[in-house]
C-alpha positions as CSV (number, residue, x, y, z in Angstrom):
1,X,-0.4,0.1,-0.1
2,X,1.5,3.4,-0.8
3,X,0.9,6.7,0.9
4,X,0.1,9.8,-0.1
5,X,-1.0,13.1,1.5
6,X,-2.7,14.7,-2.0
7,X,-3.6,12.8,-4.7
8,X,-5.3,13.9,-8.0
9,X,-7.9,12.1,-10.1
10,X,-7.8,12.6,-13.6
11,X,-5.0,13.7,-16.4
12,X,-7.5,16.2,-18.2
13,X,-6.4,20.0,-18.5
14,X,-7.5,20.7,-14.6
15,X,-5.7,17.5,-13.5
16,X,-2.6,18.4,-14.7
17,X,-3.0,22.0,-13.9
18,X,-3.3,20.3,-10.1
19,X,-0.3,18.1,-10.6
20,X,2.0,21.1,-12.2
21,X,1.3,23.4,-9.1
22,X,1.4,20.9,-6.3
23,X,3.7,17.6,-7.6
24,X,1.0,15.4,-6.5
25,X,0.8,12.2,-8.3
26,X,-2.4,12.1,-10.9
27,X,-4.3,9.0,-11.4
28,X,-5.7,8.7,-15.4
29,X,-7.6,5.6,-16.7
30,X,-6.3,6.2,-20.2
31,X,-3.5,5.8,-21.4
32,X,-2.4,9.3,-22.1
33,X,-3.2,12.2,-21.1
34,X,-5.3,15.5,-21.8
35,X,-9.0,13.9,-21.5
36,X,-11.2,15.0,-24.3
37,X,-8.7,17.9,-25.6
38,X,-5.8,15.6,-26.4
39,X,-5.0,15.6,-30.3
40,X,-4.6,13.0,-32.5
41,X,-3.4,11.9,-36.0
42,X,-4.9,10.1,-38.6
43,X,-3.9,9.3,-42.1
44,X,-5.8,9.5,-45.2
45,X,-8.0,6.2,-46.0
46,X,-6.4,4.9,-42.6
47,X,-8.3,3.8,-39.6
48,X,-5.9,3.8,-37.0
49,X,-5.2,6.6,-34.8
50,X,-1.3,8.2,-33.6
51,X,-0.8,9.9,-30.8
52,X,1.9,12.2,-32.5
53,X,1.4,13.8,-36.6
54,X,4.3,11.5,-38.8
55,X,7.4,12.8,-39.4
56,X,6.2,13.8,-43.3
57,X,3.5,15.4,-41.4
58,X,0.8,13.7,-44.1
59,X,-1.8,13.1,-41.7
60,X,-5.3,15.2,-40.6
61,X,-5.1,16.5,-36.9
62,X,-8.2,15.9,-34.8
63,X,-9.3,16.9,-30.8
64,X,-11.1,13.7,-28.8
65,X,-13.9,16.3,-28.4
66,X,-13.8,18.4,-31.3
67,X,-12.5,21.9,-31.2
68,X,-11.5,23.1,-28.1
69,X,-10.3,27.1,-28.6
70,X,-8.5,28.6,-25.8
71,X,-10.6,32.0,-24.1
72,X,-10.5,34.2,-21.3
73,X,-8.5,33.4,-18.9
74,X,-6.6,36.4,-17.2
75,X,-3.1,37.6,-18.3
76,X,-1.4,35.1,-15.9
77,X,-3.2,31.8,-17.2
78,X,-2.8,33.3,-20.7
79,X,0.9,34.1,-20.0
80,X,1.3,30.7,-18.6
81,X,-0.4,28.5,-21.7
82,X,2.1,30.7,-24.0
83,X,5.1,29.8,-22.6
84,X,4.1,26.1,-22.4
85,X,3.0,26.3,-26.1
86,X,3.2,28.8,-28.1
87,X,-0.3,30.1,-29.4
88,X,-1.7,32.3,-32.4
89,X,-4.5,34.5,-31.4
90,X,-7.8,34.4,-33.3
91,X,-10.9,37.0,-33.9
92,X,-14.3,34.3,-34.1
93,X,-15.9,33.6,-37.1
94,X,-19.2,31.8,-36.5
95,X,-22.5,31.4,-38.2
96,X,-25.9,30.0,-38.1
97,X,-27.2,27.9,-40.8
98,X,-30.5,28.0,-42.2
99,X,-30.3,24.8,-45.1
100,X,-33.9,24.8,-46.0
101,X,-32.8,29.0,-47.5
102,X,-29.4,28.1,-48.4
103,X,-29.0,31.3,-45.9
104,X,-25.7,31.4,-43.9
105,X,-26.3,34.4,-40.9
106,X,-23.4,35.8,-38.7
107,X,-23.8,34.9,-35.0
108,X,-25.3,36.4,-33.2
109,X,-28.8,36.0,-34.6
110,X,-30.3,38.4,-33.0
111,X,-27.7,40.9,-33.8
112,X,-28.0,40.4,-37.6
113,X,-31.7,39.9,-38.2
114,X,-30.9,42.3,-41.3
115,X,-30.2,38.5,-42.9
116,X,-33.8,37.5,-42.3
117,X,-37.6,38.3,-44.7
118,X,-39.4,41.2,-44.1
119,X,-41.8,40.0,-42.2
120,X,-39.5,38.2,-39.7
121,X,-37.6,41.7,-39.0
122,X,-40.9,43.4,-38.5
123,X,-42.2,40.8,-36.1
124,X,-38.8,40.9,-34.3
125,X,-39.2,44.8,-34.0
126,X,-42.8,44.5,-32.8
127,X,-41.8,41.6,-30.2
128,X,-38.7,43.6,-28.6
129,X,-40.9,46.1,-28.0
130,X,-43.3,44.6,-26.4
131,X,-41.1,42.6,-24.0
132,X,-39.6,45.6,-22.7
133,X,-43.0,46.5,-20.9
134,X,-44.5,42.8,-21.1
135,X,-41.8,41.1,-18.1
136,X,-42.8,37.6,-17.0
137,X,-41.1,35.3,-14.4
138,X,-39.6,32.1,-16.0
139,X,-38.3,28.7,-14.9
140,X,-36.9,26.6,-17.6
141,X,-34.6,27.7,-20.3
142,X,-37.1,27.8,-23.2
143,X,-39.3,30.5,-21.2
144,X,-36.0,32.3,-21.2
145,X,-35.0,32.6,-24.5
146,X,-38.9,33.4,-25.2
147,X,-38.7,35.9,-22.7
148,X,-35.3,37.0,-24.0
149,X,-35.4,37.1,-28.1
150,X,-39.0,36.7,-28.6
151,X,-41.3,34.4,-30.5
152,X,-40.2,34.8,-34.0
153,X,-36.6,34.4,-33.2
154,X,-36.8,31.5,-31.0
155,X,-39.3,30.1,-33.9
156,X,-36.6,30.8,-36.0
157,X,-33.3,29.4,-34.4
158,X,-33.6,29.6,-30.8
159,X,-36.3,26.9,-29.8
160,X,-34.8,24.3,-32.5
161,X,-31.3,24.9,-31.9
162,X,-31.5,24.1,-28.2
163,X,-33.7,21.1,-29.1
164,X,-31.0,20.1,-30.3
165,X,-28.1,21.1,-28.3
166,X,-29.5,19.4,-24.9
167,X,-31.0,17.1,-26.8
168,X,-34.5,18.2,-25.5
169,X,-33.6,19.3,-22.1
170,X,-34.1,22.4,-23.0
171,X,-37.7,22.6,-22.3
172,X,-36.6,21.0,-18.4
173,X,-33.9,22.6,-17.4
174,X,-33.1,25.9,-15.5
175,X,-31.6,29.1,-17.5
176,X,-27.7,29.1,-17.4
177,X,-24.5,30.4,-18.7
178,X,-26.9,33.4,-20.4
179,X,-23.5,35.0,-21.3
180,X,-23.6,32.1,-24.2
181,X,-26.3,33.6,-25.8
182,X,-26.2,37.5,-25.2
183,X,-29.6,39.8,-25.5
184,X,-30.2,42.0,-28.3
185,X,-28.2,44.4,-29.4
186,X,-27.0,46.9,-31.7
187,X,-23.7,46.1,-32.0
188,X,-22.7,44.3,-35.4
189,X,-19.4,43.4,-34.3
190,X,-18.4,40.4,-32.4
191,X,-20.3,39.9,-28.8
192,X,-20.1,36.9,-26.0
193,X,-17.8,35.3,-24.1
194,X,-15.6,33.8,-26.8
195,X,-15.0,36.5,-29.6
196,X,-11.2,35.9,-29.3
197,X,-9.2,32.8,-28.7
198,X,-5.8,31.1,-28.7
199,X,-4.9,27.9,-30.4
200,X,-1.4,26.4,-29.4
201,X,0.8,26.5,-33.1
202,X,2.0,22.4,-32.7
203,X,-1.9,21.7,-31.5
204,X,-3.4,21.3,-28.4
205,X,-2.0,18.4,-27.8
206,X,1.8,20.6,-27.6
207,X,-0.1,22.1,-24.8
208,X,-1.1,18.8,-23.2
209,X,2.4,17.0,-23.3
210,X,4.2,20.1,-21.9
211,X,2.0,19.7,-18.7
212,X,1.7,16.2,-18.3
213,X,5.4,16.1,-18.7
214,X,6.1,18.4,-15.8
215,X,3.9,16.1,-13.7
216,X,3.6,12.3,-12.3
217,X,1.0,11.1,-13.9
218,X,0.3,7.4,-13.4
219,X,-1.3,5.9,-16.1
220,X,-3.8,3.0,-16.3
221,X,-5.4,3.4,-13.3
222,X,-8.8,3.7,-13.1
223,X,-10.7,4.4,-9.9
224,X,-12.6,1.5,-8.9
225,X,-14.3,2.7,-5.8
226,X,-12.9,5.4,-2.9
227,X,-13.4,3.9,0.7
228,X,-14.0,7.3,3.1
229,X,-13.6,5.6,6.0
230,X,-10.4,4.0,5.7
231,X,-9.3,6.9,3.0
232,X,-8.2,4.2,0.3
233,X,-8.7,4.9,-3.4
234,X,-9.3,1.3,-4.9
235,X,-7.9,1.0,-8.4
236,X,-9.5,-1.9,-11.2
237,X,-5.9,-2.4,-12.6
238,X,-4.4,-6.0,-13.0
239,X,-2.9,-5.9,-9.6
240,X,-6.0,-4.4,-7.6
241,X,-3.7,-1.5,-6.4
242,X,-4.9,1.0,-3.8
243,X,-3.5,4.2,-2.1
244,X,-3.9,6.0,0.9
245,X,-5.1,9.9,1.0
246,X,-5.4,12.3,3.5
247,X,-7.0,14.7,0.6
248,X,-7.9,13.8,-2.8
249,X,-8.8,16.5,-5.6
250,X,-11.1,14.9,-8.2
251,X,-11.7,16.3,-11.9
252,X,-13.7,13.2,-12.7
253,X,-17.8,14.3,-13.3
254,X,-19.9,14.9,-10.4
255,X,-22.0,12.0,-10.3
256,X,-19.3,9.3,-11.0
257,X,-17.2,10.6,-8.0
258,X,-20.2,10.5,-5.8
259,X,-20.6,6.9,-7.2
260,X,-17.2,5.8,-7.0
261,X,-17.4,7.3,-3.1
262,X,-20.5,5.8,-2.5
263,X,-22.1,9.3,-0.9
264,X,-25.5,10.0,-1.3
265,X,-27.1,12.9,-1.8
266,X,-31.3,13.0,-1.0
267,X,-31.8,15.2,-3.6
268,X,-32.2,14.6,-7.7
269,X,-29.4,14.5,-9.7
270,X,-28.6,17.2,-12.3
271,X,-28.7,15.9,-16.0
272,X,-26.2,15.9,-18.4
273,X,-26.0,15.8,-21.9
274,X,-23.3,13.4,-24.1
275,X,-22.1,14.4,-27.3
276,X,-21.2,12.1,-30.4
277,X,-18.3,13.9,-32.3
278,X,-17.9,12.9,-35.9
279,X,-14.3,13.8,-37.1
280,X,-13.7,14.3,-41.1
281,X,-10.8,14.9,-43.3
282,X,-12.6,16.0,-46.7
283,X,-12.2,17.4,-49.8
284,X,-13.5,20.8,-49.6
285,X,-16.8,21.3,-50.9
286,X,-17.7,24.6,-53.1
287,X,-20.0,26.2,-50.2
288,X,-17.8,25.3,-47.6
289,X,-18.3,28.2,-45.2
290,X,-15.0,30.6,-43.8
291,X,-16.2,30.5,-40.8
292,X,-14.5,28.4,-37.2
293,X,-18.0,26.9,-36.2
294,X,-21.5,27.1,-37.3
295,X,-24.6,26.5,-35.5
296,X,-27.3,24.2,-37.0
297,X,-30.8,24.8,-36.1
298,X,-32.2,22.1,-38.3
299,X,-30.6,19.2,-39.3
300,X,-31.8,15.4,-40.8
301,X,-28.8,13.8,-39.0
302,X,-30.2,15.9,-35.6
303,X,-26.3,17.4,-35.6
304,X,-26.2,20.8,-33.7
305,X,-22.6,22.5,-34.7
306,X,-20.1,21.9,-37.2
307,X,-16.6,23.3,-36.4
308,X,-13.7,23.5,-39.0
309,X,-10.4,23.3,-37.6
310,X,-8.8,23.9,-41.0
311,X,-10.1,27.4,-41.1
312,X,-8.8,28.2,-37.4
313,X,-5.5,26.8,-38.7
314,X,-3.9,24.9,-42.0
315,X,-1.7,22.8,-39.8
316,X,-4.9,20.4,-39.1
317,X,-4.4,19.1,-42.4
318,X,-1.9,17.1,-44.4
319,X,1.0,19.0,-45.4
320,X,0.3,18.6,-49.2
321,X,-3.2,19.2,-49.1
322,X,-3.3,22.8,-47.4
323,X,-5.3,24.1,-50.4
324,X,-7.6,22.1,-51.0
325,X,-8.9,19.9,-48.2
326,X,-10.9,20.7,-44.9
327,X,-10.9,19.3,-41.3
328,X,-14.3,19.6,-39.4
329,X,-16.1,18.2,-36.5
330,X,-19.6,17.7,-35.9
331,X,-21.7,17.2,-33.0
332,X,-24.5,15.4,-32.1
333,X,-26.2,15.5,-28.6
334,X,-28.2,12.9,-26.1
335,X,-29.1,12.8,-22.9
336,X,-26.5,11.8,-20.5
337,X,-25.2,8.5,-21.1
338,X,-27.9,7.1,-23.9
339,X,-24.7,5.7,-25.9
340,X,-25.8,4.7,-29.5
341,X,-24.3,1.3,-30.5
342,X,-21.1,0.9,-33.1
343,X,-23.7,-0.1,-36.1
344,X,-25.7,3.3,-35.5
345,X,-22.7,5.2,-35.3
346,X,-21.6,4.0,-38.2
347,X,-24.9,5.1,-39.3
348,X,-25.1,8.6,-38.2
349,X,-21.6,9.1,-39.5
350,X,-22.9,7.8,-43.0
351,X,-26.1,10.1,-43.0
352,X,-24.0,13.7,-41.7
353,X,-21.0,12.9,-44.3
354,X,-24.4,12.5,-47.0
355,X,-26.1,15.7,-45.6
356,X,-22.8,18.1,-45.5
357,X,-21.9,16.8,-49.1
358,X,-25.3,17.7,-50.3
359,X,-25.3,21.1,-48.9
360,X,-21.8,21.4,-51.0
361,X,-19.7,21.7,-47.9
362,X,-17.6,18.7,-48.8
363,X,-16.6,16.2,-51.8
364,X,-14.8,13.1,-51.0
365,X,-14.2,12.1,-48.0
366,X,-10.9,10.8,-46.9
367,X,-11.2,10.1,-43.0
368,X,-14.6,9.7,-40.6
369,X,-13.7,9.0,-37.0
370,X,-16.5,9.0,-34.1
371,X,-15.9,9.6,-30.6
372,X,-18.5,9.2,-27.6
373,X,-18.2,12.0,-25.2
374,X,-20.3,10.7,-22.1
375,X,-20.4,13.6,-20.3
376,X,-20.5,16.7,-22.5
377,X,-22.1,19.6,-21.1
378,X,-23.9,19.5,-17.6
379,X,-27.6,21.2,-16.9
380,X,-29.3,22.0,-13.6
381,X,-33.3,21.6,-12.9
382,X,-35.0,24.8,-11.8
383,X,-34.3,25.0,-8.0
384,X,-32.3,22.5,-7.7
385,X,-29.3,22.4,-4.6
386,X,-28.2,19.0,-5.7
387,X,-24.8,20.1,-7.6
388,X,-24.0,22.4,-4.2
389,X,-25.2,19.5,-1.8
390,X,-23.0,17.2,-3.6
391,X,-19.9,19.0,-3.7
392,X,-20.3,19.9,0.2
393,X,-21.0,16.2,0.6
394,X,-17.2,15.3,-0.8
395,X,-15.8,17.9,0.8
396,X,-16.9,16.7,4.3
397,X,-14.7,13.8,3.2
398,X,-11.7,15.7,1.9
399,X,-12.9,14.7,-1.4
400,X,-12.5,18.1,-3.4
401,X,-14.1,18.5,-6.6
402,X,-12.1,20.5,-9.0
403,X,-13.0,21.9,-12.9
404,X,-15.4,21.9,-15.4
405,X,-17.1,18.6,-14.6
406,X,-16.4,17.8,-11.1
407,X,-18.1,21.1,-10.1
408,X,-20.8,20.4,-12.9
409,X,-20.1,24.1,-14.6
410,X,-19.5,25.2,-18.0
411,X,-15.8,27.1,-18.2
412,X,-13.1,26.7,-21.1
413,X,-9.9,25.5,-21.0
414,X,-7.9,29.0,-19.3
415,X,-10.5,28.7,-16.3
416,X,-9.8,24.6,-16.0
417,X,-6.5,25.5,-15.6
418,X,-6.9,28.0,-13.9
419,X,-9.3,26.0,-11.3
420,X,-6.3,23.4,-11.3
421,X,-3.7,25.3,-10.5
422,X,-5.7,27.0,-7.2
423,X,-6.1,23.6,-6.3
424,X,-2.8,22.7,-6.7
425,X,-1.2,25.3,-4.7
426,X,-3.6,25.1,-2.1
427,X,-2.4,21.2,-1.3
428,X,1.1,21.5,-2.8
429,X,3.4,18.6,-1.5
430,X,6.7,19.9,-3.5
431,X,9.8,20.8,-0.8
């Protein structure tokens, strides 16, 4: 039995940052670090994922969880990121695509209603005037959207998009992360929380490797259970090993930490959505957008967002094909844990490729590769206190949830690094 005063569970961005600051061991179930922010490489026509770019650079670079761009964070965090992995800065280019109209509107829609029909613009103007004098209480996200943007914009975009984005939960969950959907403004320039972002010159995996190399990461250590009475973490590896702890920094999803620690909370758990990420390398189509990502309110295959890796950085593409190829990620949401089987994933992937081809966004595909992200977005029910109770119950047993999924909140990479550093500094074991 090994002993460690502080242990860290999970070698994603938050866990690595905690290990970087503290020197405490980081236990990771997989054989590599980075979690959903991991990059990987695939040659044209291949099925095998490579962990590093091949020497000839003739491969697509993808990310496990789709495009992860580094937005926000204070200057000290941005400086640290730049020291670890030099980054380029980008101004956001995003849009909304109405395929029935063959219309691509700049995001956010409420700032670009001039792209809509005369009738829609008139209705939007009337509803905006009315809602200023007719405020009402809201309880769910769908109600908040209609109160904020009016019936016309909701029917045109907000309701169908959020139905896909939340896998239908938007009529049941509380409004949250309102900064992601800014209210109407006369400002035409970029607005919102991610108007600019960083991306490492050598790929996100460069940042992950720098953090991991500075940490004591123990790979292949999937946590089976936590015995809070004996202060032991038990792993499900072949040796059935265990370690003692005084404090645990857990970056695992909050409901998973409760389960493995056998901690019960007397309240209905808040929900989450899973996402099927389909990465595609293809010949660029005639109408392929120039945006970094595009929101989709209607699609036959049920996806809600299409991102374009290669519109951010050409290094996502094979070296010899950086003029006529495109690297894409597509997201389709599910109610948490409702994972489709391999046959269904193959069927969905084919449907996505067919639809993007019909839109003229891609031609021949060279790589199509899917990943299931079990916990992609976290939500809360109206008037729920589950999150606060769960965190308090774990902390009472010296288990400290840290980061986006452990604390059941939305945030980006920069804030996750900040959370990890703060937690690591609190329980620093370096001498």
